[in-house]
C-alpha positions as CSV (number, residue, x, y, z in Angstrom):
1,X,108.6,6.4,-31.7
2,X,108.8,2.9,-33.2
3,X,111.4,1.9,-30.5
4,X,109.2,3.2,-27.7
5,X,106.1,1.4,-29.1
6,X,108.1,-1.8,-29.4
7,X,109.3,-1.5,-25.8
8,X,105.7,-1.0,-24.6
9,X,104.6,-4.1,-26.5
10,X,107.4,-6.1,-25.0
11,X,106.5,-4.9,-21.5
12,X,102.9,-6.0,-22.1
13,X,103.9,-9.4,-23.6
14,X,106.7,-10.7,-21.5
15,X,104.8,-10.9,-18.2
16,X,101.9,-12.7,-19.9
17,X,104.3,-15.2,-21.4
18,X,106.0,-15.6,-18.0
19,X,102.7,-16.1,-16.3
20,X,101.7,-18.7,-18.9
21,X,104.9,-20.6,-18.4
22,X,104.5,-20.5,-14.6
23,X,101.0,-21.8,-14.9
24,X,102.1,-24.7,-17.1
25,X,104.9,-25.5,-14.7
26,X,102.5,-25.6,-11.8
27,X,100.1,-27.8,-13.7
28,X,102.9,-30.1,-14.7
29,X,103.9,-30.5,-11.1
30,X,100.3,-31.4,-10.2
31,X,99.9,-34.0,-12.9
32,X,101.2,-37.1,-11.1
33,X,98.6,-36.6,-8.3
34,X,95.9,-35.7,-10.8
35,X,96.7,-38.9,-12.9
36,X,96.5,-41.0,-9.7
37,X,93.1,-39.4,-9.0
38,X,92.0,-40.1,-12.6
39,X,93.0,-43.7,-12.4
40,X,91.1,-44.2,-9.2
41,X,88.0,-42.5,-10.5
42,X,88.2,-44.6,-13.7
43,X,88.5,-47.8,-11.8
44,X,85.6,-47.0,-9.5
45,X,82.8,-45.6,-11.6
46,X,79.3,-45.0,-10.4
47,X,76.0,-44.9,-12.3
48,X,73.8,-41.8,-12.6
49,X,72.3,-40.6,-9.3
50,X,74.0,-43.5,-7.5
51,X,77.2,-41.5,-7.0
52,X,78.3,-41.9,-3.4
53,X,82.0,-42.7,-3.2
54,X,82.9,-40.2,-5.9
55,X,81.4,-37.0,-4.4
56,X,82.6,-37.9,-0.9
57,X,86.2,-38.3,-2.2
58,X,86.1,-35.0,-4.2
59,X,84.3,-33.0,-1.5
60,X,87.2,-33.9,0.9
61,X,89.7,-32.6,-1.8
62,X,87.8,-29.3,-2.1
63,X,87.7,-28.8,1.7
64,X,91.5,-29.2,1.8
65,X,91.8,-26.3,-0.7
66,X,89.8,-24.0,1.6
67,X,86.4,-24.1,-0.2
68,X,83.1,-24.0,1.8
69,X,81.6,-27.4,0.8
70,X,78.0,-28.5,0.8
71,X,77.2,-32.1,-0.1
72,X,74.0,-33.9,-1.2
73,X,72.7,-31.0,-3.3
74,X,70.2,-32.5,-5.8
75,X,70.7,-35.9,-4.1
76,X,74.4,-36.5,-4.7
77,X,75.8,-33.2,-6.0
78,X,78.5,-31.2,-4.3
79,X,78.8,-27.3,-4.3
80,X,82.0,-25.7,-3.2
81,X,82.2,-22.0,-2.8
82,X,85.3,-19.7,-2.5
83,X,84.6,-16.0,-1.9
84,X,87.6,-13.8,-2.7
85,X,86.5,-10.2,-2.7
86,X,84.2,-8.2,-5.0
87,X,83.6,-9.2,-8.5
88,X,81.6,-11.6,-10.7
89,X,80.3,-15.0,-9.6
90,X,81.7,-17.8,-11.8
91,X,80.2,-21.3,-11.8
92,X,82.5,-24.1,-12.9
93,X,80.9,-27.5,-13.4
94,X,82.1,-31.1,-13.8
95,X,79.8,-34.2,-14.1
96,X,80.5,-37.3,-12.1
97,X,78.4,-40.2,-13.4
98,X,79.5,-43.2,-15.5
99,X,77.6,-45.4,-18.0
100,X,76.2,-49.0,-18.0
101,X,79.0,-50.2,-20.3
102,X,81.3,-53.2,-19.9
103,X,84.8,-51.8,-20.4
104,X,87.0,-53.3,-23.1
105,X,89.9,-50.9,-23.2
106,X,92.4,-53.3,-21.8
107,X,93.8,-50.5,-19.5
108,X,95.6,-51.8,-16.4
109,X,93.2,-49.7,-14.3
110,X,90.1,-50.7,-16.3
111,X,86.8,-50.8,-14.4
112,X,85.6,-54.2,-13.2
113,X,82.7,-52.6,-11.4
114,X,79.2,-54.1,-11.8
115,X,76.0,-52.6,-10.6
116,X,72.3,-52.8,-11.0
117,X,70.7,-50.1,-13.1
118,X,67.3,-48.6,-12.3
119,X,65.9,-50.9,-15.0
120,X,66.8,-53.8,-12.7
121,X,69.5,-55.1,-15.1
122,X,72.9,-55.9,-13.7
123,X,75.6,-54.4,-15.9
124,X,79.2,-53.4,-16.1
125,X,80.0,-49.8,-15.3
126,X,82.5,-47.6,-17.2
127,X,83.5,-44.0,-17.5
128,X,82.9,-44.3,-21.3
129,X,82.1,-40.6,-21.7
130,X,85.3,-39.3,-20.0
131,X,83.7,-37.8,-16.9
132,X,86.7,-39.0,-14.9
133,X,88.9,-36.6,-16.9
134,X,86.3,-33.8,-16.2
135,X,86.5,-34.4,-12.4
136,X,90.3,-34.7,-12.4
137,X,90.6,-31.4,-14.3
138,X,88.0,-29.9,-11.9
139,X,90.3,-30.6,-9.0
140,X,93.4,-29.4,-11.0
141,X,91.6,-26.1,-11.7
142,X,90.5,-25.7,-8.1
143,X,94.1,-26.2,-7.0
144,X,95.4,-23.6,-9.3
145,X,92.7,-21.0,-8.5
146,X,93.1,-21.5,-4.8
147,X,96.8,-21.0,-5.1
148,X,96.4,-17.9,-7.2
149,X,93.9,-15.9,-5.1
150,X,96.1,-12.9,-5.4
151,X,95.4,-12.8,-9.1
152,X,91.6,-12.7,-9.1
153,X,88.7,-11.2,-7.3
154,X,85.1,-12.5,-7.1
155,X,83.3,-15.7,-6.1
156,X,83.9,-19.2,-7.4
157,X,81.0,-21.7,-7.2
158,X,82.4,-25.1,-8.2
159,X,79.7,-27.7,-8.9
160,X,80.1,-31.5,-9.1
161,X,77.0,-32.6,-10.8
162,X,75.4,-36.1,-10.7
163,X,73.2,-37.7,-13.3
164,X,74.3,-36.0,-16.6
165,X,73.9,-39.1,-18.6
166,X,70.2,-39.5,-17.6
167,X,69.6,-35.7,-18.1
168,X,68.4,-35.2,-14.5
169,X,71.3,-34.1,-12.5
170,X,71.4,-30.4,-13.3
171,X,67.7,-30.0,-12.9
172,X,67.9,-31.8,-9.5
173,X,70.5,-29.4,-8.3
174,X,68.6,-26.3,-9.5
175,X,65.4,-27.7,-7.9
176,X,67.4,-28.1,-4.7
177,X,68.3,-24.4,-4.6
178,X,71.6,-24.1,-6.6
179,X,70.7,-20.5,-7.5
180,X,69.1,-19.6,-4.2
181,X,71.1,-21.3,-1.5
182,X,74.4,-20.4,-3.1
183,X,75.7,-17.3,-4.9
184,X,73.9,-17.0,-8.3
185,X,76.4,-17.0,-11.2
186,X,77.1,-14.3,-13.8
187,X,79.1,-16.8,-15.8
188,X,78.9,-20.6,-16.2
189,X,81.8,-22.6,-17.7
190,X,82.4,-26.3,-18.4
191,X,84.3,-28.5,-20.8
192,X,83.7,-32.0,-22.3
193,X,86.4,-34.4,-23.6
194,X,85.9,-35.1,-27.4
195,X,86.6,-38.2,-29.5
196,X,86.3,-36.0,-32.6
197,X,89.4,-33.9,-31.9
198,X,93.0,-34.9,-31.4
199,X,94.2,-34.9,-27.8
200,X,95.2,-31.5,-26.4
201,X,93.2,-29.4,-28.8
202,X,90.3,-27.2,-28.0
203,X,87.0,-26.6,-29.8
204,X,84.5,-23.8,-29.2
205,X,81.0,-23.6,-30.7
206,X,79.2,-20.3,-30.3
207,X,75.4,-20.5,-30.3
208,X,73.6,-23.9,-30.3
209,X,76.3,-26.5,-29.6
210,X,74.4,-29.6,-28.5
211,X,70.9,-30.8,-29.2
212,X,67.5,-31.2,-27.5
213,X,67.3,-34.9,-26.5
214,X,63.9,-36.5,-26.2
215,X,63.3,-40.2,-25.4
216,X,60.0,-41.6,-26.8
217,X,58.4,-45.0,-26.2
218,X,55.8,-46.4,-28.6
219,X,53.6,-49.3,-27.6
220,X,52.2,-50.7,-30.8
221,X,49.2,-52.9,-30.1
222,X,47.8,-55.4,-32.5
223,X,45.6,-58.6,-32.3
224,X,47.7,-61.7,-31.8
225,X,47.2,-65.2,-33.0
226,X,48.7,-68.2,-34.8
227,X,51.5,-67.5,-37.3
228,X,49.9,-69.8,-39.8
229,X,46.7,-67.8,-39.9
230,X,47.8,-64.2,-40.2
231,X,44.5,-63.2,-41.7
232,X,42.9,-63.6,-38.2
233,X,45.3,-61.1,-36.6
234,X,46.5,-57.5,-36.8
235,X,50.2,-58.1,-36.8
236,X,52.0,-55.5,-34.5
237,X,55.4,-56.3,-35.9
238,X,54.3,-55.4,-39.5
239,X,52.6,-52.3,-38.2
240,X,55.6,-51.3,-36.1
241,X,57.8,-51.8,-39.1
242,X,55.6,-49.4,-41.1
243,X,55.9,-46.9,-38.3
244,X,59.7,-47.1,-38.3
245,X,59.8,-46.5,-42.0
246,X,57.4,-43.6,-42.0
247,X,59.1,-41.9,-39.1
248,X,62.1,-41.3,-41.4
249,X,60.0,-38.9,-43.5
250,X,59.7,-36.5,-40.6
251,X,63.3,-35.5,-41.2
252,X,63.5,-36.1,-44.9
253,X,60.2,-34.6,-46.0
254,X,58.7,-32.5,-43.2
255,X,61.6,-30.7,-41.6
256,X,63.5,-27.8,-43.2
257,X,66.8,-29.4,-44.2
258,X,68.6,-26.4,-42.8
259,X,67.4,-27.2,-39.3
260,X,69.2,-30.2,-37.8
261,X,67.0,-33.1,-36.7
262,X,67.4,-36.8,-36.0
263,X,64.8,-39.5,-35.3
264,X,66.5,-42.8,-34.4
265,X,64.7,-46.0,-33.4
266,X,67.1,-47.6,-31.0
267,X,65.0,-50.5,-29.8
268,X,62.4,-52.8,-31.4
269,X,61.1,-55.6,-29.2
270,X,58.3,-58.0,-30.1
271,X,57.2,-61.6,-29.9
272,X,58.6,-64.7,-28.2
273,X,58.1,-67.6,-30.6
274,X,58.5,-68.5,-34.3
275,X,54.8,-69.3,-34.9
276,X,53.0,-66.8,-32.7
277,X,52.0,-63.3,-33.8
278,X,52.2,-61.3,-30.7
279,X,49.7,-58.8,-29.3
280,X,52.2,-55.9,-29.1
281,X,55.6,-54.5,-30.2
282,X,57.6,-51.9,-28.3
283,X,59.8,-49.2,-29.9
284,X,62.2,-46.8,-28.2
285,X,63.3,-43.7,-30.0
286,X,65.8,-40.9,-29.4
287,X,64.8,-37.6,-31.0
288,X,67.3,-34.7,-31.5
289,X,66.8,-31.1,-32.5
290,X,67.9,-27.6,-31.7
291,X,64.9,-25.2,-32.2
292,X,61.8,-25.6,-30.0
293,X,59.6,-25.5,-33.2
294,X,61.6,-28.3,-34.7
295,X,61.2,-30.4,-31.5
296,X,57.5,-29.8,-31.6
297,X,57.2,-30.8,-35.3
298,X,59.1,-34.1,-34.6
299,X,57.1,-35.1,-31.4
300,X,53.8,-34.2,-32.9
301,X,54.7,-36.0,-36.1
302,X,55.6,-39.2,-34.2
303,X,52.2,-39.3,-32.6
304,X,50.4,-38.6,-35.9
305,X,52.4,-41.3,-37.8
306,X,51.9,-44.0,-35.2
307,X,48.1,-43.4,-35.1
308,X,47.8,-43.0,-38.9
309,X,49.6,-46.2,-39.7
310,X,47.5,-48.0,-37.2
311,X,44.3,-46.7,-38.8
312,X,45.7,-47.8,-42.2
313,X,46.3,-51.3,-40.8
314,X,42.7,-51.5,-39.6
315,X,43.6,-51.6,-35.9
316,X,40.5,-50.9,-33.8
317,X,40.2,-47.6,-31.9
318,X,40.7,-49.2,-28.5
319,X,44.0,-50.7,-29.7
320,X,45.6,-47.6,-31.1
321,X,49.4,-47.2,-30.4
322,X,50.4,-45.5,-27.1
323,X,53.1,-42.8,-27.6
324,X,54.9,-41.8,-24.4
325,X,57.3,-38.8,-24.4
326,X,59.6,-39.3,-21.5
327,X,59.7,-35.8,-20.1
328,X,61.7,-36.8,-17.1
329,X,64.5,-37.8,-19.5
330,X,64.4,-34.7,-21.6
331,X,67.6,-32.7,-22.0
332,X,67.2,-29.2,-23.6
333,X,69.5,-27.9,-26.3
334,X,72.8,-26.4,-25.1
335,X,73.3,-22.8,-26.1
336,X,76.7,-21.1,-25.8
337,X,76.2,-17.4,-25.4
338,X,77.8,-15.7,-28.4
339,X,79.9,-13.0,-26.7
340,X,81.4,-15.2,-24.0
341,X,82.1,-17.9,-26.5
342,X,83.9,-15.7,-29.0
343,X,85.8,-13.9,-26.3
344,X,87.0,-17.2,-24.7
345,X,88.0,-18.6,-28.1
346,X,90.1,-15.5,-28.7
347,X,91.6,-16.0,-25.3
348,X,92.4,-19.6,-26.0
349,X,94.0,-18.8,-29.3
350,X,96.2,-16.2,-27.8
351,X,97.2,-18.5,-25.0
352,X,97.5,-21.9,-26.7
353,X,98.0,-20.8,-30.4
354,X,95.5,-20.9,-33.2
355,X,96.6,-24.4,-34.1
356,X,95.3,-25.7,-30.8
357,X,92.0,-23.8,-30.4
358,X,89.4,-23.4,-33.1
359,X,85.8,-23.1,-34.0
360,X,83.9,-26.4,-34.1
361,X,80.5,-27.3,-35.6
362,X,77.5,-28.1,-33.4
363,X,76.7,-31.8,-32.7
364,X,73.5,-33.8,-32.1
365,X,74.7,-35.1,-28.7
366,X,73.0,-33.8,-25.6
367,X,74.3,-32.1,-22.4
368,X,72.2,-31.0,-19.4
369,X,74.7,-28.2,-18.7
370,X,72.1,-26.3,-20.8
371,X,69.9,-26.0,-17.8
372,X,72.3,-23.6,-16.0
373,X,71.7,-21.1,-18.7
374,X,68.0,-21.8,-19.2
375,X,67.4,-21.3,-15.5
376,X,68.6,-17.6,-16.0
377,X,69.4,-16.4,-19.5
378,X,71.3,-13.5,-18.0
379,X,74.1,-16.0,-17.2
380,X,76.9,-16.0,-19.8
381,X,77.5,-19.7,-20.5
382,X,80.0,-21.8,-22.4
383,X,80.8,-25.5,-22.6
384,X,83.8,-26.2,-24.8
385,X,85.5,-29.3,-26.1
386,X,89.0,-30.7,-25.3
387,X,90.2,-33.3,-27.7
388,X,91.0,-36.8,-26.2
389,X,91.9,-39.1,-29.1
390,X,95.6,-40.1,-28.7
391,X,97.6,-38.3,-31.5
392,X,99.2,-41.5,-32.8
393,X,95.7,-43.1,-33.3
394,X,94.3,-39.8,-34.8
395,X,97.2,-39.7,-37.3
396,X,96.9,-43.4,-38.1
397,X,93.2,-42.9,-38.9
398,X,93.9,-39.7,-40.9
399,X,91.5,-37.8,-38.7
400,X,88.6,-40.1,-39.8
401,X,86.5,-40.4,-36.7
402,X,84.6,-43.3,-38.2
403,X,87.7,-45.4,-37.7
404,X,88.1,-44.4,-34.1
405,X,86.2,-45.2,-30.8
406,X,83.5,-42.7,-30.0
407,X,82.3,-41.4,-26.6
408,X,80.1,-44.1,-25.0
409,X,82.2,-46.8,-26.7
410,X,83.5,-49.7,-24.5
411,X,86.9,-49.0,-26.2
412,X,87.0,-45.2,-25.4
413,X,90.4,-44.6,-23.8
414,X,91.4,-41.0,-24.2
415,X,94.9,-39.6,-23.8
416,X,93.9,-38.7,-20.2
417,X,97.1,-36.8,-19.4
418,X,96.7,-34.5,-22.5
419,X,93.0,-34.0,-21.7
420,X,93.5,-33.2,-18.0
421,X,96.5,-30.9,-18.4
422,X,94.9,-29.0,-21.3
423,X,91.5,-28.7,-19.7
424,X,93.0,-27.6,-16.3
425,X,95.0,-24.9,-18.1
426,X,92.1,-23.8,-20.2
427,X,89.6,-23.6,-17.3
428,X,92.1,-21.8,-15.2
429,X,93.0,-19.2,-17.9
430,X,89.3,-18.6,-18.7
431,X,88.5,-18.3,-15.0
432,X,91.2,-15.8,-14.4
433,X,90.0,-13.7,-17.3
434,X,86.4,-13.7,-16.0
435,X,87.6,-12.9,-12.5
436,X,90.4,-10.5,-13.3
437,X,90.8,-7.6,-10.9
438,X,89.4,-4.3,-11.9
C-alpha cells in the first residue's frame, strides 16, 4: 500500500516539476529579447497620459502574438484579447507611465528624456517606479501564454494602462468601456516591483494592501504688510505653520491607532521677500488611509483645523482658508480578495519554494489597480510584489530599507533581469492556474 501511494505521488509530482523546468527554460530563452525591450523602455520613458511611443510599440508586439488589439482606450491605453475556448475571463494589467524625475542611476541606458509636465514645468523623465519591468514582464507573460494555448482554456484580456502615477488611468479605461466593450473579467491580476524586498522574491498581502490616496490643497489667506510692522497684518505664514502642526493631531489624537493613517504636508509656499509679510501661503498635502470612515475623518478634520486656526488667529470671515480636495487625483485603497490571494500565495510557495514567496504587510503607497475590483466586486483581484533590490545591495544593507533607494528615487535601479524573469514566471503560473482546463 505504501509503495503504491508513493508511486501515485511520484506520478503527480514529476510532470509538475518537468513543466516548471520547461517553463523556466522557455523564459530563460526569452530573456535576451525581454532585456533589450526593458532597456529601450527605460531609456524612452513617457509621462502619465502622454504615452504615445510606448503603447504603439507594445501593441505591435501583442499583435505579433495573435491577440486582437485595440489602442487608445482611455486615451492611450491598449487592450489585447485572446479567446481560447470556454472558461473564465482573466485580466492581466501592466502600467506604462514614468515619473517627472531626473535619473541619477548612472546606468548606460539611463533616461535623458525631458518633457513638459501638465504643470508647465520642464523636467527630466524616468521610470523611477519600475513600470518598465512591469511592461517587459507583461510581454514575457503574453509570449508564454500564447505559446501554451494547449494548456489553458478561457479568455485573456491583457491591459496596458496609462496614468497610474496620477491615479487617472484605470478610471479612464473603465469610463471608456473596459468592462463593456471587452470581455468582463472574473479575475484581475497584476504585480509591482518592490524596493522593500530582495530581487526575485515575491510578496502577497491578502485584504487591504495599498492605501487611499488623497491630494489636498490649502490656500491660507492673511492680511499682508511690512515685515517691520507685523501688528498691522494677519501673517499667513504663522497661521499656515499652526495648521501644519495641528494637522498632526488628526493621526496622533483623533484616529484609532489600530487604523493606519498618514497626513503629510509635502509643500509649503509663501512670500517673496525678506521684509514683506505676504497675503497668502499655499500648502499641499498627501493623505493616506484604508477604511472609508478613516478617510472621512481625516478630510473633514483638515477642513475643521484650517478654519479653526484661522478663527483663533483673528482672520476675517471673508479671508478664511480655502481647502480643496483634489478628487480628480484620488486613488482608492487597493483590496486583494482573500481567497484568490491566499490560493495564489500557496501556488507560488509550491512553485518557487517558501523562501521566495511570503506574506507581506500592507503599505501606505497607492495603486489605481484598485479600481478594477471596485468597478465590480464580483471580480477576484490580486496585485502582488516582486522584489527588485539587487541581492548584493540588500545583503550589504542588512535588509535595512532605509539604507537603500526607494521607489520614486532618482537612484532606483532594480535588478531588472531578476524582476522580469520572476514576474513573468509568477504571472504565467498564476494565469495557468486560473485558466486550467476543466
